[in-house]
C-alpha positions in Angstrom: 103.9 90.8 78.8 103.6 94.2 77.1 106.0 97.0 76.4 105.3 99.9 74.1 107.9 102.4 73.0 106.0 105.3 71.4 106.4 108.7 69.7 104.6 111.6 71.3 104.3 114.7 69.1 104.7 118.2 70.5 102.1 120.8 69.5 104.3 123.7 70.4 105.4 126.1 67.7 108.7 127.9 67.9 107.1 131.3 68.1 104.7 130.5 70.9 106.8 128.3 73.2 108.3 131.1 75.2 106.4 130.7 78.4 107.0 128.7 81.5 106.4 124.9 81.5 103.1 124.0 83.1 103.9 121.0 85.2 100.3 120.7 86.7 101.7 120.5 90.2 99.3 121.6 92.9 102.0 121.8 95.6 100.2 119.3 97.8 103.5 117.7 99.0 104.9 121.1 100.0 108.6 121.8 99.6 111.3 119.0 99.4 113.9 121.1 101.1 116.9 119.6 103.0 118.9 122.8 103.2 118.7 122.6 107.0 121.2 119.7 106.7 123.8 121.8 105.0 125.9 122.6 108.0 125.9 119.1 109.7 129.5 118.5 108.6 128.9 115.0 107.4 127.0 113.3 104.5 123.4 112.3 105.0 121.3 109.8 103.1 117.5 110.4 102.9 115.3 107.5 101.9 111.9 108.4 100.5 109.4 105.6 101.0 107.1 105.7 98.0 104.4 103.5 99.5 102.3 106.5 100.4 102.4 107.6 96.8 101.1 104.6 94.9 101.3 106.3 91.5 104.8 107.6 92.2 103.8 111.2 91.5 105.0 113.9 94.0 103.7 117.5 93.7 106.2 119.9 95.2 106.3 123.7 95.5 110.1 123.6 95.1 113.0 121.2 95.6 116.4 121.8 97.3 119.0 119.0 97.7 122.2 120.4 99.3 125.7 119.0 98.4 126.0 116.7 101.5 122.6 115.0 101.0 121.9 111.9 99.0 118.2 111.0 98.2 117.3 107.4 97.5 113.9 105.6 97.3 112.0 102.6 98.5 109.7 101.5 95.6 106.0 101.4 96.1 103.8 98.3 95.7 103.2 99.1 92.0 106.9 99.6 91.4 106.3 102.9 89.6 109.1 105.3 88.5 109.6 108.5 90.4 107.8 111.6 89.1 108.5 115.0 90.7 106.2 117.8 89.5 107.5 121.1 90.8 105.8 124.5 90.8 108.9 126.6 90.7 112.6 125.6 90.8 114.6 122.4 91.6 118.2 122.7 92.7 120.3 119.5 93.1 123.7 120.1 94.6 123.8 116.7 96.2 122.7 113.3 94.7 119.4 111.9 93.6 119.8 108.2 93.1 117.2 105.7 91.6 119.8 102.9 91.0 119.2 99.2 91.3 120.6 97.4 94.3 123.7 95.2 94.2 123.4 91.4 94.5 124.1 89.8 97.9 126.0 86.6 97.2 123.6 84.3 95.4 120.6 86.6 96.0 119.7 88.9 93.1 119.6 92.6 93.8 116.3 94.5 94.0 115.4 96.9 91.2 115.1 100.6 91.7 111.7 102.4 91.4 110.3 101.2 88.1 113.2 98.8 87.5 113.4 95.0 87.7 115.2 92.6 90.1 118.3 90.6 89.2 118.2 86.9 88.9 119.3 84.5 91.7 122.4 82.4 91.4 122.6 78.6 91.9 121.1 76.5 93.4 117.8 78.5 92.9 119.1 79.8 89.5 116.9 82.4 87.7 117.3 84.9 84.9 117.1 88.6 85.5 113.6 90.1 85.5 112.3 92.6 82.9 112.1 92.6 79.1 115.9 92.9 78.8 116.7 90.6 81.8 120.1 88.8 81.6 120.1 85.1 81.0 121.2 82.4 83.5 124.6 82.5 81.9 125.2 85.6 84.1 124.5 88.0 81.3 124.1 91.7 81.9 120.6 93.3 81.9 119.7 95.3 78.8 117.6 98.5 78.7 115.8 97.4 75.5 114.1 100.8 75.0 114.1 102.5 71.6 112.0 105.6 72.5 114.3 108.5 73.1 111.4 110.7 74.3 111.1 108.5 77.5 107.3 108.5 77.2 106.4 106.2 78.9 109.2 106.3 81.5 110.8 102.9 82.2 113.5 101.4 84.4 116.1 98.9 83.6 116.1 95.1 83.6 118.0 92.9 86.1 121.2 91.0 85.4 121.1 87.2 85.2 122.3 84.9 88.0 124.9 82.3 87.2 125.2 78.6 87.7 128.2 79.0 90.1 126.1 80.9 92.6 126.4 84.6 91.9 123.3 86.7 91.8 122.5 89.4 89.2 122.4 93.1 90.0 119.0 94.9 90.1 117.9 97.0 87.2 117.9 100.8 87.8 114.7 102.7 88.4 113.7 105.8 86.4 112.9 109.4 87.3 111.1 112.3 85.7 111.7 115.8 87.2 109.4 118.5 85.7 109.6 122.0 86.9 107.9 125.3 85.8 111.1 127.2 86.4 114.7 126.1 86.4 116.5 122.8 87.1 120.0 123.3 88.4 122.2 120.1 88.5 125.4 121.0 90.3 125.4 117.6 91.9 124.4 114.2 90.5 121.3 112.4 89.2 122.1 108.7 88.7 120.1 105.7 87.4 122.7 103.0 87.5 122.4 99.2 87.4 123.1 97.3 90.5 126.4 95.4 90.8 126.6 91.6 90.3 127.5 89.0 92.9 130.7 86.9 92.6 131.4 83.5 94.0 134.8 81.8 94.4 134.7 78.2 93.3 136.6 75.3 94.7 139.2 75.7 91.9 140.0 79.2 93.3 138.4 81.0 90.3 136.0 83.8 91.1 133.0 83.9 88.7 130.5 86.8 88.5 126.9 87.2 87.4 125.3 89.9 85.3 125.1 93.6 86.2 121.7 95.3 86.2 120.8 97.7 83.4 120.7 101.5 83.9 117.4 103.3 83.7 115.8 106.4 82.3 116.2 110.1 83.4 114.0 112.8 82.0 114.3 116.5 82.9 111.5 118.9 81.8 112.0 122.6 82.6 112.0 126.1 81.2 115.7 126.1 81.8 118.3 123.5 82.7 121.7 124.7 84.0 124.6 123.4 86.1 128.0 121.6 85.9 127.1 118.4 87.6 126.5 114.9 86.2 123.4 113.0 84.9 123.9 109.3 84.3 121.5 106.6 83.1 120.9 104.3 80.2 118.8 107.0 78.5 118.8 110.7 79.4 116.3 113.2 77.9 116.2 117.0 78.4 113.1 118.9 77.3 113.7 122.6 77.9 113.2 126.0 76.2 116.8 126.8 77.3 119.5 124.2 77.8 122.6 125.7 79.4 123.7 122.6 81.2 127.5 122.4 81.0 128.1 119.3 83.0 128.6 115.6 82.1 125.9 113.3 80.6 126.5 109.6 80.6 124.3 107.3 78.5 122.2 107.8 75.3 121.2 111.5 75.3 118.6 113.4 73.4 117.1 116.8 73.8 114.2 118.8 72.5 111.1 120.7 73.4 108.6 117.9 74.1 106.4 119.2 76.9 104.0 116.4 77.2 104.7 115.4 80.9 102.1 112.8 81.8 99.8 111.8 78.9 96.1 111.9 79.6 94.5 108.6 80.6 93.3 106.7 77.6 95.4 108.7 75.1 98.7 106.9 75.4 99.3 104.4 72.6 99.5 100.8 73.9 100.3 97.3 72.7 99.0 94.2 74.4 99.8 90.6 73.5 96.3 89.0 73.7 97.0 85.5 72.5 99.8 83.1 71.6 99.1 80.1 69.4 95.4 80.6 70.0 95.9 80.5 73.8 94.6 83.7 75.5 97.1 85.6 77.6 96.3 86.6 81.2 94.5 89.9 81.4 97.0 91.1 84.0 100.3 89.5 82.8 103.1 89.1 85.4 106.0 88.6 83.0 107.5 86.1 85.4 108.6 82.7 83.9 107.8 80.8 87.1 104.1 81.8 86.8 103.4 81.8 83.0 100.7 83.9 81.6 99.9 81.4 78.7 100.8 77.8 78.4 101.1 76.2 75.0 100.8 72.5 74.1 104.0 70.7 73.4 102.4 69.6 70.1 102.2 73.2 68.9 104.3 73.7 65.7 106.4 76.7 64.8 105.9 79.3 63.6 103.3 80.3 66.2 100.8 83.1 65.6 100.9 86.0 68.2 98.0 88.4 68.3 98.7 91.9 69.4 96.0 94.4 70.2 96.9 98.1 69.5 95.3 101.2 71.1 95.7 104.7 69.7 98.1 103.6 67.0 97.8 104.4 63.3 97.0 101.4 61.0 99.9 99.8 59.1 102.5 100.6 61.8 105.5 98.3 61.9 105.3 96.2 65.1 108.0 93.9 66.5 107.2 90.8 68.6 110.1 89.5 70.7 110.5 86.3 72.7 113.3 86.2 75.3 113.9 82.6 76.5 115.4 81.8 79.9 118.5 80.7 78.1 119.9 81.8 74.8 119.4 84.7 72.4 116.1 86.6 71.9 114.2 86.1 68.7 112.0 88.6 66.9 109.5 88.9 64.1 107.7 91.9 62.5 104.2 92.6 61.2 101.6 95.4 60.8 98.3 96.3 62.5 96.2 96.0 59.4 92.8 95.4 60.9 90.7 97.9 62.9 90.9 101.6 63.5 93.2 104.2 65.1 91.5 103.6 68.4 91.6 99.8 68.3 93.5 97.6 65.9 95.0 94.2 65.6 98.2 92.7 64.3 98.8 88.9 63.8 102.5 88.1 63.7 104.0 84.6 63.3 107.2 83.9 65.2 109.4 80.9 65.8 109.3 80.5 69.6 112.3 78.8 71.3 111.7 75.5 73.1 110.4 76.2 76.6 109.0 79.6 75.7 110.1 82.7 77.5 109.1 86.4 78.0 107.1 87.7 75.1 106.4 91.4 74.3 105.5 93.7 71.5 107.1 97.1 70.7 106.8 99.9 68.1 109.8 102.1 68.1 110.3 105.5 66.5 113.5 106.3 64.6 113.8 110.0 65.7 
């Protein structure tokens, strides 16, 4: 499994960054405008099925979500985050929600778009999916994402099921809204973790599983205003003018980083290519029930992990983490000392817990 958290560097200088943001939207999806529903007199939920947008990218002319409308999403087959590229303005007076789903009894909740599912409760007990998935002790899902720039954009991990039968909540999805003009948030944008399931035992005690993690929300605009609320695990505003006077819940950063979607082949990437000399599947699933590499029981710790790095400077500090199905995660660090900026390699030895687990590599900025 791979997960890279990376620093993208803006090339804008303070004296020349006074124009509109160029979102690159061609307007092919027209306007997302539900203003005709304003006078219905009751609340309306709109579900956007993302299957007809396999990359999750929507190209709008403008967006209007009135105060009695809630917009939710059905994830596409690739489970991508939601990306709205808007030619002019985006006004959200209602709600845009990419949250994970709640568990249903022992069945783990589904993740939001770009998020991971919660684990099932007993008897088919499983941990939450994703790099920060909760263990089968019913632990909460973690976001596990150190890059405050939200490039790339990621959803949250699922909560773990528990041995008494409760399922874990689904991890939240993630959303990027980039507009050339102004984003107004008078309503709510939410990326919350799904609620856990609870089971009452024969002793009369109710025991609950883990809640899903929140996800990422990134707003890119010439101007951000409004008095609404934005809630996620990580929230990022990139704007020339930030006059937002509402509430922000979660880790918040802001700046003027106007890289919206990095060009293909230019985004730094880490890939775990072998563990203990065993090649990892070229298309890893990250699911414990279908392992991407199987080691011999005779393999002695510490075990070497080879990480291939693309578009990453040499001698960058890299962390390899193993998250077992049960128990705490373990980590080890090393450097990509062999190769070039375009393609380099790091070999890092780590003590892998008995039974293995999810393994991934990260490189985190400190800004």
